[in-house]
N, C-alpha and C positions, 0 to 999 in steps of 0.2 A: 682332816677328818670330814667325812659328809653330814651335813646337819638337816633334819627333817623341817621343812616348813609348812604354814599352816596353808591349808588349800585355799585357792582363790574363790571369789565369788563365782557359782554355776550359772552358766547360759541354759534356759531351757530346753532349746533345740538342741546343743551340743555341749553337755558339760566338759568343762576343763578343770583337771586338777591337776595340783603341783608335785612333780618328782622331787627327785634329791639332785645335787651336784657336789662338785669338789670345790671346797674355799680355795680363792686364790691366795698364794702367799706371796707377801712384797718380796721381790728378788734382792737379794744381798749385794749382787755384782755392781762393782762401779764402773767397769770397762766393758766393753763389746767383746774383747778378747776372752775376758773372764768367765763372761755369759757362755759363750762359745764352748770354753774349754768344759765348762761345767756340766754342760748338757750332752746328748748322744749324737746330735748331727745337726747340720744346719745345710739347708736345701733351698734352692729357687726352684719352685713349682708351678706348674699352670695346672689349674682346675679342670677336669675332662669331665666329671660328672657329677650328677645332682647328689644332693644331700640325702643320707639315709638317717633317719631318726632310729635308736637303738635304746631298748629300755630292758635294765637287768635288774635280776634279784640280788640284792646285797645278803651274804650269809647270815643267816639267823642267828648262828653265835655271836654275832657281834652287838646283838642287842641286848643279851644279857638276859636279867629277869623279866624284862618287856616282853619276852616272847609267850610268857604265862596268862598275861592278861587275855580276858575273855574278848573275843572279836579281832585280836590284833592283826592287824594287815599294813604292814610298812609299804610307804611307796617305794617305786623303783629307782634305780640310778638311771640319770639318762643321759646318753651323749650323742654324737652326731660323727659319722663317717663320712668322709669326701675320697674319691678316687682322683689322683693327682697323676701327672706324668713330670718327671725331674726334667728341669730346664738347666740346670748347673749345680753341682755338688762342690759346696765350700768345706765341709766336714762330713765324710762319708759314714754309712752303716752298711751291714751287710745286705740289708734288705732293699738300700738305695743308694747304690755304690757307684752309680753311673749317670750319665744323662740319657735321655730316653727311658728309663726304667719308668715302670707304673708301679703304683703301691695304693695304699690306705691310709690316711691321716685321720686321726680323731681329735674332735673338739669336745670339750666338756659343755654340758648344756643341752639344748634344744628341745626338740618335742617327741613324742612316740607315742606308740598305742599300748596300752598295758590291760590285760584282762576287759578287752572291751572298752575301755575308757582313753580319752584322749589326753595325755600327761604332759605338762609343760614345765620346763625347769626355771625357777627364778634366775634373774640378773644373767641371760643368755646371750652371748654372742651374736652379733649380725651375721648371716650366713656369707659363707664365701661366694664369690660371684664366678659361676662356670666361664671357662675361657680367660679370666683374669689371671695374673701372675703374682705371686707372693713370694717373700722371702721369709722363712720360718726357722727358728731356732727350737729343736725337738727333744723330746727325752722318749725313751721306751718304758712300756709298763713291764712288769715283772712276770705276767702271765704269759703274753705270746709275744713279746716284743714289737707289738704295735707301737707306731710312731704318735707320739701326742704333741699336741701345739697348746698354749694357754695365751691369752690375749695379749699378753705384754710381749711375746714372741713372737708374733704375726705382722708382718709388714706388708702393705698393700701397695705393689706398684701402679700408680693413677696419675695420669696426665704428665709423664716423664718425671715423675718424683716419688719417691719412697714415702708413705704416709701408714699412720698408727691405723691396723684394723679396726681398733675400738681405744678411745682414750681413757686409759688405765694407769697414767703417771703424770708425767712423763719419767720412767725411771733414768738413772743417772747412764746407764751402760747405750740407752736408745739415742741420745743426744747428737750423737756423731754421724746419725743415719736418718733421721726423721725430718721430715719436710725438705730434705736436702734433694738438689737434681738428681736424676737416676745414675747418670755416671760418677758423682762426687760419692754417692750412697755406696753404690756399688764396690768402688775403689776401698772405701772404708771397712765394707764387710769382708773383702778378700784380704786385706791388710789384717784385720782383726784375727781372721779363721788363721793367718799364717802365724801371727804371734800367739794363737791359744794352743800352739804346742810346746810353746814353753813356759805356760800357767802351768803352776802345782796347787 
């Protein structure tokens, strides 16, 4: 569920307001194979486009009687879109089924303009680096099948190692790959993707 957060202090020249974001749920999976099995896709991607912040209105019916309050003006939901190129498919999805495919990934949080104001979501992840490679375990949204990544499922390939995009755990299923040399980590990812086919 999304939670409203109190606005940050405003800056006189450029007021910054706070939007909404999706609460991060602690993953239940104990192994990497379980995590891959329970989500929709696992891809090695290269970021090829700058990030784009998106602000969207949450359906007003979700606010219940609050919509009847005078001056009710809820903040938007904020997310960030990135254009990526698929380098390797570990678990396929129809919109990213083969290496070389280009698609858009969504991360919760970020910043965007809403009704002429700059909005920033709290607890926002660091931006992805254009040109860098990441391994991501992704899920699809119900509305348009876009692929979404959460912090705990983003692994940054840096200095020939696989590192956490953001320190959020470490969750049990990440231990096989985090801070491992790249060949070791990728072997673990590929083995887990094979094993995921047998997970129920």
